[in-house]
N, C-alpha and C positions, 0 to 999 in steps of 0.2 A: 307529277309523272304523265297524266294524262292531256297536261296541258301543253308540256312540252311535245305530247304529241301530233296537237294542232287540234286537241279538242275542247269543249266549252262547256264544262259541267253549270248543274243547274241554272239552264237558259232564261226559263220562267220565273227564276227567282223564289221555288218551293219553298224553301229554308231547310229543303230537307237532307240538309248535305250530309248531316253527323250520322244517321240512318240508313239512306240512299242514296248512290248518285247518278243521276240524272243526265245523259246525251243527247243530244236532237242533231241528227245530219242530214242532213238532203240527198233524198236520193239522186242516183245517177240519172243521164236525161235517158237514156236506151232504156230502163228499166220499166215495163208495163207496169198502167196504175189503173186502175178502174175511176172510173170519171167519180164515186163519188169520195175516193179515198185523198188522202193529203198525200202532199209531194215529198214526206219528209216520211224519215224513220225516227224511232225513240228505242236507248238504251239504259237498264235501270241497273247496275251493279251494288250487291248488298253485301255488308260487312262480313257476312260469312264465306261470299266469294264466288258466290250464284251471278249469274247475269242472263237478264229475258230481256230480248230484244224484240222487237217490232216492226218487221217490213225493214228489213235490214239483212244484206248480203251475209251468206256463212262466211265469205271470206273476209266479210268487215269484224266478225266476233269474234275469229281467230287474233285478229291484230292487236282486237283490243286485251283480249285475252291476257298475248302474251307479253303486252307495255304493264298491266300490272301486276302478271306475277312476280316479279321480282321483289312485290312488297308484302305480298303473302306468308302466314305464320302456319307450317303444320298442315301444308297442303297435302290432296288427294290425290292419290297414283290413279282411282280412279272417278270415271267421268260419268254424268252421264246427261242424256239430255233426252228432252220430251218439245213434241209440236206441236203446238195446235193451231185453228186455222182462225183469223178473228177479221171483221167488219165494222165498216163504220158508218152510221144510218143519221144524217141531218136531221130525221125526221123524229128523231127520239133525244129526249135530254137525260134517261138514264140508260143503265147498260146491264145486259145479262151475259150470263154464259148459256151454252146447252147443248150436250155431249161435248164434241169436240171444236164447237168454234164459239168466237167470245163477238158480243153483239157491243159496239163502244159509240153509243147516244152522243153526238157531236150537236146537237143541236142546243142552242144558249135555255135555258129554264125557262125565262122572259118571252120567246121567240114563237115556242113550238105552237104550232097553226098558223103562225101569221106568217102566209105566205108571197108576201112584200121584200123585194130585193131592200136591205139594208148595208150600207156603205159605213163601214166601221175604221178607224184608223190601226196603226201598227200596233199602238198599246194596249185599245183595247181588245183586239185579237188577241192579242197575247194573253190578256184577262182572261176572256172568253177560253183561253185553250186550257187554262190551268186548270177546273173540273177536269176535263179528260184525259188532262194528265194523272190526276189523280185518281184518276178512275184505272188507268193501266199501270200505275202502281200497288193499287190495292191486289187488280189480278195478278201482275207478279208476282206479288209477295208470296201470294198462295201457289202460286207454281214454283216459286223457289223452296217452298217448304214439302212441294212434292220431291222435290229431284233430291233434296237432300236426304229426305225418306229413303229415293230410291238406292241413294249410294250405301245409305246403312243396309240396306235389304240387303242389296249384291256382297255386301262384307261378311255380313252372319250367312247366307246360304254358302259362302265358299268354306267359313269354319265350320258349317253342320257337314258339308258334303268329307272335310278330313277326318270327321270324324267318325264319317257313318257307319264303320264298319265294326264301331264299339259295343250296340248293340247284339248286330249279330256274333261276334263271337260269346257276349254271355249269355244268350240263348240256350247256345250249344254246350256252355261251361267249360268254352275255352277257357285257358289264361291269358290275359293280356302281354300281347309279348310289344311294347312299349317301351323306349328308354326313357331313362330318368331326363335326358333331354329334349325330347318330345313332352313330355307332361309339363315338364316347365314351359317350354314353348308352345305350347297349347292353354297354357292358363295365362303366359303373358300374351298373347293374342287375344283373348277372350276380356282381362283387364283393358288391355289398346281399346279394346270396340266400345266398350260403355265408359271408358274415357269420351272418345267421338258423342256418344250419346249423350252427355252430359253437359256438351260444347254447343249440342243442338236442341237445349229443353225448351226454346221455344218451340219445336215441335207439338205439345201437348197442348201451348198456351191457347184460349180460348180467342185473345188477340192482340200483336202483338204491337209495344207501347207506339211506333208509327203512326197507328190509329185513336188512340188515346184525345189527342186534343184536335181530330179532324170535326168539322161541322157533321151535325145528325143530319140534315137532309141530303148529303151529297152520299149519303148509302154506302161509304165504304166497308164498314163492318161485313155489310151484307154480300158486298160483291167477294172480299177475302173466306168465307164460310161459304158463297155458294161452290167454287172453284172448290175448298177441298169437299165438300159431296159427290160432285163429278167426278172428282178423282180418287174416290175413295179412301181418302186418308185416313180418318178414323178406325176405318174397317184394316186397315193395312197397320195403322201402330198397335192395333189388338193383335194381328199376327205376328207382328215383331217382338211384342213383350211376352206370347204364348213361344215364339220362336229362341227366345232370350232366355226363358223359363227352362226349357229342354237343353240347352247348350249349358248353362247352368247345372243341371244334374249331370248331362256328362264331364263335364271340369270336374264334379266333385266324385265323380268316381275313378278320374284320373289322379284326384290328390287321394286318394281313400288306396289306392292300389300304390303309389308311391310311399304310403305312411306304412304300408303291410312289408314293403323291401327293407326299412328304415329298419323298423321295428324285426324285422327276422334276421339283420346283418347285426345288429345288437346280440343277439337271444347266440349265433353262431360266437361272437368275438367271446 
């Protein structure tokens, strides 16, 4: 599908096509580029449907998303977007994130500190670019994890808003004026949410499978974990679980109400 749109997946032959699709696009000639920045941008598409782009115009991302949407399964109505800045540093061979800025070290490990100008062939340049792309994949995987979490946070917050009146009514000793269809609907919504949470089980994984076979000297695991720390992923997961526990309690109250009504009907009969 991407090839039909003129895109070339995995241009650097990383071999990660089953876990992430990499696209590399040349930037338009009129695009303002920092002298230290590359004249191309990268797009990474994950199996979950998350798209992470580096220096790519939003219009292009929209086109790519529309192109792959027909192949999506159980697509979300909700979309979440996060924006971070990044820069490339030709003086560093390692990368890092500080606040909302990601620094990608583009220097080859064996040429750091060497001020000589070295001409390399296109093939060697591609090989040198591979660690940089892997670093971007590691950061992108962490960013994708954060947006997955943001979608779940939004869905759960909407659910809690729809049941916010229950504690107030209970504190007043009032009867719950909810119909059977409303209670069943709320129970179904919570079950649907939990199903989506199970689909995102990698949220709680320490490290995605994509990095298990990577060379330790590349530091990809550290890049992934650093993104999680900067974006408070673990704190947000804990808060999500606490809210989910609360939502389960509210659903339990509604089910008890439905059971009481059913019992009263049987008594009247």
